[in-house]
Steps between C-alpha positions, in 0.01 A plus 500: 500500500775371275658843449586589858840652591620512141807703598667183624592388153643836401711504813632145481528418134875570510587275795866405450559131434797427726590132517650392831675165511521307822724202573295249699391140476128451442397135549234357268168375639529703820372845596778743589357791696627842609748557218590869545454738212816688406359849556431736788144384579602209728248286314534130426339228291434127488615283209408152375670312218317196356683169519553494123678837517814514288738797497571437132137555407281810517200454729163676527452699820201615705556802725248481787378796706307419815314796651651432843848411376476130587759383251558150633130418539409620153798317350372182664162560335667512156728203567283243317481736202879534498555124490220406261547784251872584552493852642742687724302663784627823657285666769567842650499535883351850493182604680326684217219624725737742673565720194343636182491320167737760358763442769459123488571502126825685567602242760440208263770585244805390706329170586415415138842607374683303768316175422567560131870543576521191719329249270466413135147623428303461179427864417199394292340324796500749785177496702372692802237402756355681798229501767294816572754787508738251343249447220493873435879506490519198269247648257689831486840346419435412130442871443863557605683180402417407143620140527241375750307216340220458753328641808317297764294745707323358804227709662609834357678665208585841361518603138562820306374435149687798356833329559422156360758390245328344198827324416502316833167321535564327831252248636273629777371235739274609785379308803219674688333430832133476404380674818718811469432813298853489353363227274351775281835678469660179374211432263521852360873470429457148364221606263692804378815302423294226336340761274854605394591138415722438801487137618292496819359259757267553797447265794308531825543368853335541840672692778437651843510868589875467543610440142754225447649316203277233342609139537796354312272319250351828376846659482616200299208529255557875456874464432416224251356779285845662486661169403247426226524853363881469488462177301264671255748785455793258452672622815485147638533165322168321454498229768174311442551290812513816710200650318298183564604503867389862541174421320426205728567709811254768390232248403537338842459845659171542310393155617566599862271800450232271359529254789459792741178584310638827364352408165501843341865558594594155369321573172680833457834338581450225240411757234816693591711184471363434150623840381823488700626170356375544147754483210778340710522175308279259690129422509303706752157344540300606804159481336371216716599668829346830390182328376454312827525822702257684272239229561522552875206692648724649770729641229210681338391641835854620580536660157166677541596627845838620371339696217241653732770603746708663226201706390400596856856593595547725199174680582601544864839638407338755269263600779783547749706698250210737428400563861851537637598753235191708577547476876869593488441798271223633727653380831167337580542413868134391518591195291776379731250272673392353164858406414548342842182297439635380163816369664302334777270333245793370296669364812178320597470351152858380513428324829164340419523430126722252322639437155505771234282747691719479809806579287313788334433652843869473584608654169256791534648585840841515334354711221365757747825498694703575186251759376500692828882481514524654154278791604689540827838512326366745245350743750696492823817663364321721247374858522151374588324661799511345845138379477584286195815364663313402815229331292740279302685421822180387671422281199838332542422418864181326383667278241829445683436536870860430598673749270647758745582756230138601443425532874811712556403721209151560645649585839739744333240678286228510766744613767638772274145624430416506872259207477640320803190286542552331161874471558449327836234271353739371232790490745300248704397306189866475403605383847223236493670340198801422718714789376775558757746741337481779756772704333292518180209643699721781627681560171183628327573854388278804550298379803717597796205620708321168447809293582545694827135466598383288791249314281758396237751374756235329712376306197852386410571403862173302514608274211882505520549528876695824479496836323770746415344807664267334747708586806551858385128542440415359840 
């Protein structure tokens, strides 16, 4: 999982570092949006300078990558961090979901270089943060730029362990939605880097199906890890007043969790704070708070449930891995119904359960979605036979009912093989999802006889109101 698309680093390791200066006034304490990048991509970025910004002094910077390119909104989210901990915030207005990780990495260089040319940046305190695809991008950048001091990856990350630079042990801070399967990707990367003595931190938050940034408090606590690590490494002066302020904010966050009766989460947060603020020159004593939570019966019940869920989820993942591998290798169409039943059962559990088991049901759906996508990507463009390609495509329609690619692939393969009944069945299933790209339905190669047929055009006309060859067929 961490060694995907390793060619990226070989291709981009020699990105030219061209500094572009730009004469413009940037006011302090105010977000300036839509600053154009000086390249041919027509991209732009948002910039925020803290009120204590001084051109005569080098400042730490956080480059922020929002998956949807919402530079101003993400800059606003980091605004409290900028003021409290003295960071420049620069957020790219680039929709990262529209391109590959490889191409996005190429697009980032002019943005980073331009900000570096415009402002006096502390080269020892350059940090990157990103959400989802932005988290993947942020985690990949230290493998290219050897002066990045820290990565904040929210909801997703990407890492190639072969290209880690032992001389640049950046801090890796992850924030994971505890109901999404991407949590395991972040935990895997976090655990690996921790085993190699990289400074790491892991936090969790709750989110909906549509993943968004966590709240500003959690962002503030995560960035505090960068600030404290910089103090330990003598990149920042030791400001005990600031350290105490950051400590108090995190302890209050743990107290909020406790008041909301999230006792196990509050306990874990307090234990993290003990380690995080150790050896910084002031007394860290949270023994009474931790002791009081441990005495709580509800805490013990939550801890027991958490441990049981972890064990059950690991077993279920192993089961799914084993059965899907066997079914894909043998193209076992008889088990399609079993997989559909698994998804239905998990969806029911997500609706009727609560707490840790509800989140497990949600994560397992994501696990199956990712697993089937990996098999689909591996088979559909390979030399595998058409039976195998149809099977992995049908699996995709079970785990992601609104992904048009798999439906179109089934229509193509079945139509090419003369199985018009199957092609028409999945054509209707696709149209039922709300798919309305008529051109895509007629651009499928190798099925001209099907596309000209009365049945194909009638089905399209039934759902879209018109069909390309309906009149001709009539």
